[in-house]
N, C-alpha and C positions, 0 to 999 in steps of 0.2 A: 504495500499500499504506499502510496507518494504522500509526502509532508503534505498538511492540508494548505492551500493557496494563502490563508489569512495569517499564515504563521511563515514568515520570510526570513525574517531576520532576529539572532537573538545577542542581546548586550550579555557577555560572561564576565562578572566580577569576581576577579579572582585568577592569580596565574600560576597556583601553588600545581597540585596533581589535579584534585577533582575538576578545575577550570577546564584545563586543556584536554580532559578525558572529556567532558561534558560535550566541547565546542567541538571535539572528532566525533563523538555520538550523534550531534545533531547535523554535522555536515553527509553523515550516511544517512541520514533521515530526511536530507534534502532541505535541511534549514541551514542560511549563512549565520556564520558566528563571527564574533569580533572580542578579543578577549582584553580587559583592561586590569592592570595590573598596578597596587598602590606604589610598590617601591620603584624606585628610580632605574634600577637595572635589575637584570635576571638574576636567579636563585643558583646560579652553576656551583657545586662544590659544597652548598651548604646542606646541611641536615644530618639526622644519624642513621642508624641501620633500622628497617623494620622486616617482617614477615606479610608477602601476600600470599593469603590463604588461597585454596581453589577458586572458591567463587568469586574471588578478586581476579585471580588469572583469567579465569571464564568471561569476566566483563572485558578486561582488556585485549582478550582475544575477538571480543565482538567488534571491537574497532579496530581490528587489522594489526594488531600488535603483538600478536602470539610469539612468531619467528624473533622479534627483537628483543623482547623480555625475555626468553629461552636463553637468550645470550648475555645474561648479565647476573648476576649475584650467583647465588649455589640452591642446589633443590634440597629442600626439608620434607623428608618422607614420613616422619613421627615427631612426635612431642615426647618426651620422656618426663613423667613427674617424679620427683626424688624428695627423699626427706631430710636432705642438710646433712647428711651423715655418710654419703656415698651409697645410699640405700635407693632401689627403684621401687617406686609403688604403682605407677601404673604407664604404658605406653598406648600412646593416642595415635592411629595413621593421619596425616594430612595432606601431603602432596603440595605443598606450598614452596614459595623460594624466600629466602633470605636477600636482601640487598640494600645498599646504599640508598637512601633518598635520590642522592644527587645521579644516580645511575639512572633511575625511572625517570627523573625530572629532565635528563639529557635525552632520554628516547622520546618523549613527549615533545619536548622543543623541536628536535629533527622532523618528526612528522608535520608538526604544525606547520613547520616552513615548507615541508613538501606539498602539502594540500593547500597552502597558500592562505593559511588561516592569519590574519592580522593580530599580533599582540602589543598592546600600547603600554608602555612604561609609564612611572610617574603619574597615573592616572587616579587618584583618591579619590572615591565616590564620596560626596556631600550631600545630595540631594537628588530626587527623582521627580519629574513631571508626567504624570498620567493623562491620556485622554481616550475618545472613541477610536483613535485610529492610530495608536501606539504608544510608546512611553519614550520619554527622553531622560538619558542621565545627565547630572549635571556634575564636574572634579573640582576638585581644589584650586587647578591651575586656571581656571574659567573656560575650559573646554566644555563640550556637550557632545552626548553620540545619541542617534536615533536608533529606535528599533521597535519590534512588533512584542517582545517581551525582554524581562531583566531576570538574570539567573545570577543568585547570590552564593557563589561558590568561595567565600571570603574569610573564610575560616572560623574559630570558636569567637572571635571577638566581631562578628560580622556588623557591617554598618546595616546591610539590606535588612537582616534580621528585625533591625531597630525601626527600620522604615516601615516593615510589613506590619510589624505591631511592637509599638513602643514601649508596652508593658512587657514585652517578650522577656526570659529569664535570660542570664548571662553564663559565661561557663564557671563552674565551681572548681577549685583546687582539689586536687585528690589526697593532699597530705604526704606526697613523695615527691623527692627529687630523683632523676634518673641519671646515673652516672655510668660511662662505658667506656671502653676501648680493647687494645687487642693487647695478646700474651703472647712471649715466645714459649710458654708451656705447650706442650704436646700430649694429648691425652691418647691414653692407652685402652686397649681393649675395644668394645663395642664403642664407647663413648669415642674412639679415635678415628671412627670409620668414618664421619662425616655423616648427611644427610638425617641428623638427630638435633634438636633443639633442647635444650634440658633445661627444667625449671626447677629451683627447690629452696623451699620457706627457708632460711637458717632462722638462728636464735634471736637475730635483732636486726637482719634485713634479709629481702628477697634477692636469689641469685640466678642469673642464667647465664647460658654459654653453649658454643657449640664449636666443633673443630673446622679451621678452614681448611679451602682444598688445598692438595699435595703438599699435606704435612706442614704448612706454613704458620702452625700456631692455634690458637682459641682467640676467638671473640667473646668478650664477656660484657654482661651489664649488672648493675645493682639499683635496686629500688629503695633508695634511702628513706625511713620516715623523717618528716622535717615537717612538725606544726606548723610553722608561721613560713608564709611564700615568700620564696627570697625573688628580688626582681633579677632580670639578666645580669644588671649592673653588680648586682651582691654577688651573684653567682660566678662572676668573672672575675670578681676582687680576692677570691679564693685560687690560691695557684693548682694548676693540675697536679702537682706534687704532693699538696695538701688533701686535695680531693682521694687521690688514690690513696693516701695514708688512711684517711677516715674508713674507706671501703675495705682496705685491710683491717682495721680495728674492729670492723663489725661483723667483719667474716673469719676472725681468726681461729675460730672453733667448728667453721663449718668445711664440708669437705664435697667436692674438690676445689671449692671456691679458694680456700687458704693457699693451695698451691698453683692455681692458677695466677691470682692475684699476687704472688711471691714474683711471678717472672714477667709482670706487666708492664709495660711500657708509658711511662706517665707523657711522655710526648703526644701518644694516640688518645689522651683521655679527653672525653666529650661530656658536658654538662647541661642537662635539661631541666632546668627550673621550673618550668611551666607545663606540669602534667596535669592536666587537666580533663574535665568531663563536661559532656552538655545535658543538663535534665531536660524530662521531657517539655519540647517547644509546644504550646498551643497550637499556633498559627503558621503553617509549612509554606502559605501563598496568600496572596491577596491581587485582585485584580491583574496586574500583565505582571508582576513578580513572583518569583518562589525561589526557596534553598536548596541546596543540594550540599553535600559533602559534611563537613565539620563545623557550617553554619549551624545545621539543624540536629546533625545527631554524632556525637564524637562520645565513644564510649571509653571506658577507662584502658588503657592501653593493657591490661592484663587479660582483655579480651583478645587480644592477637589480630583484631578486625579491622582497626580503624582506617586504616587505607582501602582495604578490601569492601567495606560498606559503602565508604565515599564514591569508588569508582563503580562499583553494581550500583548505585541509584543514581549516578550518572546517565547509565547506558538505559536505566529503567524510564528516565525522565524524558530523553529523546525518544523511546519506543511509545512512551503515551502522547509526546506531542504528534507522534507520526499517527497515531490510529485514531484518536480522538479529531474531529471538528472544528473543537473549539478548544481556548484556553482554560476555561472553568472545567470542562471535563478531562482534560487531560490530567491537569493539576490534581483535580480529586482523585482520577485512577491512579497518579503516581502516587499520593500519600497514602491511598489503602492501601496498594501494595507493599511499600516498604517501609510504613510505622510499625507494623505488628514484628518485622523482621529486624528491625533493629534496636528498640524498645525492648525486646528478650536478649537480645546480646548484652544490652548495656545493663539490664537488671542480674544477668549471671555476673557479667563481670565486676560489679559493684560488690557484691559478696567476696570474691576474691581480694579485691583490693582494700575492702575493709581489713581483710586480713592481714595484709601487706602492712598496712600503714599502722597497726597495732602493734607490730611485731617487735619494733624497740624505741627507745623513749626520744629519740629524733637528736639531730645532731646540734642543737641551740646555734645556730650558726645565723 
């Protein structure tokens, strides 16, 4: 089915992951798309590491990226739950891929260029004017853009969400700081084979790790309880060496965390103080505006589904726009298809997240 003639152009606000996937999915549905990014430059090389679950990989395949995505990161065949002392509690087949955000971002940027999808940098949205014939986005630099609909893919601190509903909730801090990096430690036995992502609730913090390809060592991360949310500036004021020292202290009695961290490279340490979730958002759309990705559903990182849900929703939104003759019908179908799924994932992850956050007394930083 071809795209409705009344929906010809979409203004996509946000150039991270969800925005570009939305634009590509819309192009496949016959809708022209233009991406607007608030920051003045691209985010090449920026971001940590995450896993794309099978549903996320399927969504990326739906926009023609299967081959390129298979060429980045590494396959993760199963998740292994451990007790923090080296014992295995459960193994869960997954069939996903672990990758750096920068790798997926690079794939998306190349494809946008190939498809001729414009990306406008330095365009921070400040307002929207709607009328019977379309929508006009207004930006902080004084510029404007016109389209038939506007899609908010602008993250947990979404401007579009506030325009749709000024009373909409904002993101909630999880009580955790993310710290991670690489280690020269080589895992032994089944752990060293790769294709397994391991998770263990230690005595004072949560630890995750997996073997890097070709014996290159181990990637690790720790979710450290921190009651008071740190700003990015506060997190950067603590040296990488000190963050690593804190992780070593909190995992001093945990295995294999203790051994992995003993050989960790301080220069590779990255810190993510904004581990946030989105509570249930009452209104996903209004008139000619709709939300996608973290702007409307951002589960705890404990879910392992944040990116996957975002790209899956982007593809579903495009499908609904293609199959419904009017925006209200398309938006309603999109929400009906996605809200139950994302809210169940968020609820399940919240239980795990609460256990992580209560594992230790916090860093006091």
